[in-house]
C-alpha positions as a Markdown table, in Angstrom:
| # | Residue | x | y | z |
|---|---|---|---|---|
| 1 | Met | -45.3 | 13.6 | -115.3 |
| 2 | Glu | -44.5 | 14.2 | -118.9 |
| 3 | Thr | -42.2 | 11.8 | -120.7 |
| 4 | Ile | -39.9 | 12.9 | -123.4 |
| 5 | Arg | -39.0 | 10.4 | -126.1 |
| 6 | Lys | -35.8 | 10.6 | -128.1 |
| 7 | Gly | -34.3 | 8.2 | -130.6 |
| 8 | Gly | -30.8 | 7.3 | -131.5 |
| 9 | Trp | -29.7 | 4.7 | -134.0 |
| 10 | Gln | -30.1 | 1.7 | -131.7 |
| 11 | Cys | -32.9 | 2.5 | -129.3 |
| 12 | Trp | -35.7 | 4.8 | -128.2 |
| 13 | Val | -35.0 | 6.7 | -125.0 |
| 14 | Asp | -37.9 | 7.6 | -122.8 |
| 15 | Ile | -36.8 | 10.4 | -120.4 |
| 16 | Tyr | -38.5 | 10.7 | -117.0 |
| 17 | Ser | -37.7 | 13.1 | -114.1 |
| 18 | Asp | -34.9 | 11.0 | -112.6 |
| 19 | Tyr | -34.4 | 8.0 | -114.9 |
| 20 | Val | -34.5 | 6.9 | -118.5 |
| 21 | Ile | -35.8 | 3.7 | -120.2 |
| 22 | Lys | -33.9 | 2.6 | -123.3 |
| 23 | Thr | -36.0 | 0.4 | -125.6 |
| 24 | Pro | -34.1 | -1.3 | -128.5 |
| 25 | Lys | -35.4 | -0.3 | -131.9 |
| 26 | Thr | -36.6 | -3.0 | -134.3 |
| 27 | Arg | -34.6 | -3.9 | -137.4 |
| 28 | Lys | -37.1 | -1.9 | -139.5 |
| 29 | Glu | -36.8 | 1.2 | -137.3 |
| 30 | Ile | -33.0 | 1.0 | -137.3 |
| 31 | Ser | -33.0 | 0.6 | -141.1 |
| 32 | Lys | -35.2 | 3.7 | -141.5 |
| 33 | Thr | -32.9 | 5.8 | -139.4 |
| 34 | Ile | -29.7 | 4.6 | -141.0 |
| 35 | Lys | -31.2 | 4.8 | -144.5 |
| 36 | Arg | -31.7 | 8.6 | -144.1 |
| 37 | Tyr | -28.1 | 9.0 | -143.0 |
| 38 | Leu | -26.6 | 6.8 | -145.7 |
| 39 | Asp | -28.7 | 8.5 | -148.4 |
| 40 | Ser | -27.4 | 11.9 | -147.2 |
| 41 | Ile | -23.8 | 10.8 | -147.6 |
| 42 | Gly | -24.3 | 8.9 | -150.8 |
| 43 | Lys | -23.8 | 5.4 | -149.5 |
| 44 | Pro | -27.2 | 3.7 | -149.6 |
| 45 | Asp | -25.7 | 0.3 | -150.6 |
| 46 | Glu | -24.2 | 0.0 | -147.1 |
| 47 | Leu | -27.6 | -0.2 | -145.4 |
| 48 | Lys | -27.7 | -4.0 | -144.7 |
| 49 | Asp | -24.1 | -4.1 | -143.4 |
| 50 | Arg | -24.6 | -1.1 | -141.1 |
| 51 | Val | -27.9 | -2.3 | -139.7 |
| 52 | Asn | -26.4 | -5.8 | -139.0 |
| 53 | Lys | -23.4 | -4.1 | -137.3 |
| 54 | Ile | -25.6 | -1.9 | -135.1 |
| 55 | Ile | -27.6 | -4.9 | -134.0 |
| 56 | Lys | -24.5 | -6.9 | -133.3 |
| 57 | Asp | -22.9 | -4.0 | -131.4 |
| 58 | Val | -26.0 | -3.8 | -129.1 |
| 59 | Lys | -25.9 | -7.5 | -128.4 |
| 60 | Asp | -22.1 | -7.7 | -127.9 |
| 61 | Ser | -22.0 | -4.6 | -125.7 |
| 62 | Thr | -24.8 | -5.7 | -123.5 |
| 63 | Lys | -23.1 | -9.1 | -123.0 |
| 64 | Ile | -19.8 | -7.3 | -122.2 |
| 65 | Ile | -21.4 | -5.0 | -119.6 |
| 66 | Lys | -23.4 | -7.9 | -118.0 |
| 67 | Ser | -20.2 | -9.9 | -117.6 |
| 68 | Ser | -18.0 | -7.0 | -116.5 |
| 69 | Lys | -17.1 | -6.3 | -112.9 |
| 70 | Ile | -17.3 | -2.5 | -113.6 |
| 71 | Pro | -19.0 | -0.5 | -110.8 |
| 72 | Lys | -22.5 | 0.3 | -112.0 |
| 73 | Lys | -22.2 | 3.9 | -110.9 |
| 74 | Leu | -19.7 | 4.4 | -113.8 |
| 75 | Leu | -22.6 | 3.5 | -116.2 |
| 76 | Ala | -25.4 | 5.5 | -114.5 |
| 77 | Phe | -26.6 | 2.4 | -112.6 |
| 78 | Pro | -28.1 | 0.3 | -115.5 |
| 79 | Lys | -30.8 | -2.3 | -114.8 |
| 80 | Phe | -31.5 | -4.8 | -117.5 |
| 81 | Leu | -35.2 | -5.3 | -118.0 |
| 82 | Ser | -37.2 | -7.6 | -120.1 |
| 83 | Arg | -37.1 | -7.5 | -123.9 |
| 84 | Gly | -33.7 | -5.8 | -124.0 |
| 85 | Lys | -34.9 | -2.6 | -122.2 |
| 86 | Ile | -32.5 | -0.8 | -120.0 |
| 87 | Asn | -33.2 | 1.5 | -117.1 |
| 88 | Gln | -30.6 | 4.1 | -116.1 |
| 89 | Lys | -30.4 | 7.1 | -113.9 |
| 90 | Arg | -31.1 | 10.3 | -115.7 |
| 91 | Val | -28.0 | 12.4 | -116.2 |
| 92 | Ile | -27.0 | 15.7 | -117.8 |
| 93 | Val | -25.4 | 14.9 | -121.1 |
| 94 | Leu | -22.0 | 16.5 | -121.4 |
| 95 | Asp | -22.9 | 18.3 | -124.7 |
| 96 | Glu | -25.6 | 20.1 | -122.8 |
| 97 | Lys | -23.4 | 20.9 | -119.9 |
| 98 | Phe | -20.6 | 22.2 | -122.2 |
| 99 | Asp | -23.1 | 24.5 | -123.9 |
| 100 | Glu | -24.3 | 25.8 | -120.5 |
| 101 | Leu | -20.8 | 26.4 | -119.1 |
| 102 | Leu | -19.5 | 28.1 | -122.3 |
| 103 | Glu | -22.6 | 30.3 | -122.4 |
| 104 | Glu | -21.7 | 31.4 | -118.9 |
| 105 | Asn | -18.0 | 31.8 | -119.8 |
| 106 | Arg | -17.0 | 29.1 | -117.2 |
| 107 | Lys | -14.1 | 27.8 | -119.3 |
| 108 | Lys | -12.2 | 26.4 | -116.3 |
| 109 | Glu | -15.2 | 24.1 | -115.5 |
| 110 | Val | -15.3 | 22.9 | -119.1 |
| 111 | Lys | -11.7 | 21.9 | -118.9 |
| 112 | Gln | -12.4 | 20.1 | -115.6 |
| 113 | Leu | -15.2 | 18.1 | -117.3 |
| 114 | Ile | -12.9 | 17.1 | -120.1 |
| 115 | Asp | -10.3 | 16.0 | -117.6 |
| 116 | Lys | -12.9 | 14.0 | -115.8 |
| 117 | Ser | -14.0 | 12.4 | -119.1 |
| 118 | Ile | -10.4 | 11.3 | -119.8 |
| 119 | Val | -10.1 | 9.8 | -116.3 |
| 120 | Leu | -13.4 | 7.9 | -116.9 |
| 121 | Leu | -12.2 | 6.6 | -120.3 |
| 122 | Ile | -9.0 | 5.3 | -118.6 |
| 123 | Glu | -11.0 | 3.8 | -115.8 |
| 124 | Leu | -13.3 | 2.0 | -118.3 |
| 125 | Trp | -10.2 | 0.4 | -119.9 |
| 126 | Lys | -9.2 | -0.9 | -116.5 |
| 127 | Tyr | -12.4 | -3.1 | -116.8 |
| 128 | Glu | -11.5 | -3.8 | -120.5 |
| 129 | Leu | -14.3 | -1.5 | -121.8 |
| 130 | His | -13.7 | 0.8 | -124.7 |
| 131 | Glu | -16.3 | 3.1 | -126.2 |
| 132 | Lys | -15.7 | 2.8 | -130.0 |
| 133 | Thr | -17.3 | 6.0 | -131.3 |
| 134 | Phe | -15.2 | 8.6 | -129.4 |
| 135 | Lys | -18.4 | 10.7 | -128.9 |
| 136 | Phe | -17.6 | 11.7 | -125.4 |
| 137 | Tyr | -19.8 | 14.8 | -125.7 |
| 138 | Ser | -23.0 | 12.7 | -126.2 |
| 139 | Asn | -22.1 | 9.3 | -124.8 |
| 140 | Leu | -21.0 | 10.6 | -121.4 |
| 141 | Gly | -23.0 | 12.5 | -118.8 |
| 142 | Leu | -22.9 | 14.0 | -115.4 |
| 143 | Leu | -24.4 | 12.1 | -112.4 |
| 144 | Asn | -23.9 | 13.6 | -109.0 |
| 145 | Asn | -21.1 | 15.7 | -110.5 |
| 146 | Glu | -19.2 | 12.6 | -111.7 |
| 147 | Val | -18.7 | 11.8 | -115.4 |
| 148 | Val | -20.3 | 8.5 | -116.4 |
| 149 | Leu | -20.8 | 6.5 | -119.6 |
| 150 | Ile | -24.5 | 6.6 | -120.6 |
| 151 | Asp | -24.4 | 5.0 | -124.0 |
| 152 | Phe | -22.6 | 1.7 | -123.7 |
| 153 | Leu | -24.1 | 0.0 | -126.7 |
| 154 | Glu | -21.0 | 0.5 | -128.9 |
| 155 | Leu | -18.3 | -1.1 | -126.8 |
| 156 | Thr | -15.4 | -3.5 | -127.3 |
| 157 | Asn | -13.3 | -5.4 | -124.8 |
| 158 | Lys | -10.8 | -6.5 | -127.4 |
| 159 | Lys | -7.5 | -4.6 | -127.2 |
| 160 | Glu | -6.6 | -5.6 | -130.8 |
| 161 | Lys | -9.7 | -3.9 | -132.1 |
| 162 | Val | -8.9 | -0.7 | -130.2 |
| 163 | Glu | -5.3 | -0.7 | -131.5 |
| 164 | Lys | -6.6 | -1.3 | -135.0 |
| 165 | Gln | -9.1 | 1.4 | -134.7 |
| 166 | Ile | -6.5 | 3.9 | -133.6 |
| 167 | Lys | -4.0 | 2.9 | -136.3 |
| 168 | Asn | -6.6 | 2.9 | -139.1 |
| 169 | Lys | -8.7 | 5.9 | -138.2 |
| 170 | Gly | -6.3 | 7.7 | -135.8 |
| 171 | Trp | -8.1 | 10.5 | -134.0 |
| 172 | Lys | -10.0 | 11.8 | -137.1 |
| 173 | His | -13.2 | 11.8 | -135.2 |
| 174 | Leu | -11.7 | 14.4 | -132.9 |
| 175 | Glu | -11.0 | 16.6 | -136.0 |
| 176 | Lys | -14.8 | 16.5 | -136.7 |
| 177 | Ile | -15.4 | 17.8 | -133.2 |
| 178 | Lys | -13.6 | 21.1 | -134.1 |
| 179 | Lys | -16.6 | 21.9 | -136.4 |
| 180 | Asp | -19.1 | 21.6 | -133.5 |
| 181 | Phe | -17.3 | 22.8 | -130.4 |
| 182 | Ala | -15.6 | 25.9 | -129.3 |
| 183 | Pro | -11.8 | 26.0 | -129.0 |
| 184 | Glu | -12.2 | 26.0 | -125.2 |
| 185 | Val | -13.8 | 22.5 | -125.3 |
| 186 | Ile | -11.3 | 21.2 | -127.8 |
């Protein structure tokens, strides 16, 4: 069985046939990834603060999830392993599913997935969980035809932070989505 390894900002993801193992990146690995990004946007002086924030987000989010009463099925059944590793069921990332459905001109199903995503985000808030990045297309996935949160390492459970984020940033992130997604998805 061949394993595929992908890496985000916070962790490495080893992808197996029916599950994934997320391994936290070291501070040095995070710095290397973030440095490339910050250099590309002309903000290299923000490196230390960004790295510290990412490490804090992982720690805080893990603590929030472990203490939450949220049904684990909404998070692709995470299991917390030693040294910060996390095992989750393998899902189809929404971004990939959107592409597949749009390629096959199945616009109604795209809309249904977006509706399911909204229902999930509302359900998460019932457990005082808010995904801060608004990256529903890459942080949510399909497991047994249900939308689940797969990247829960940038969460907050503080209503004040959510309100502040919406007031300060509004839904600007959704504006960025228009560059990457077809009008049917938006």
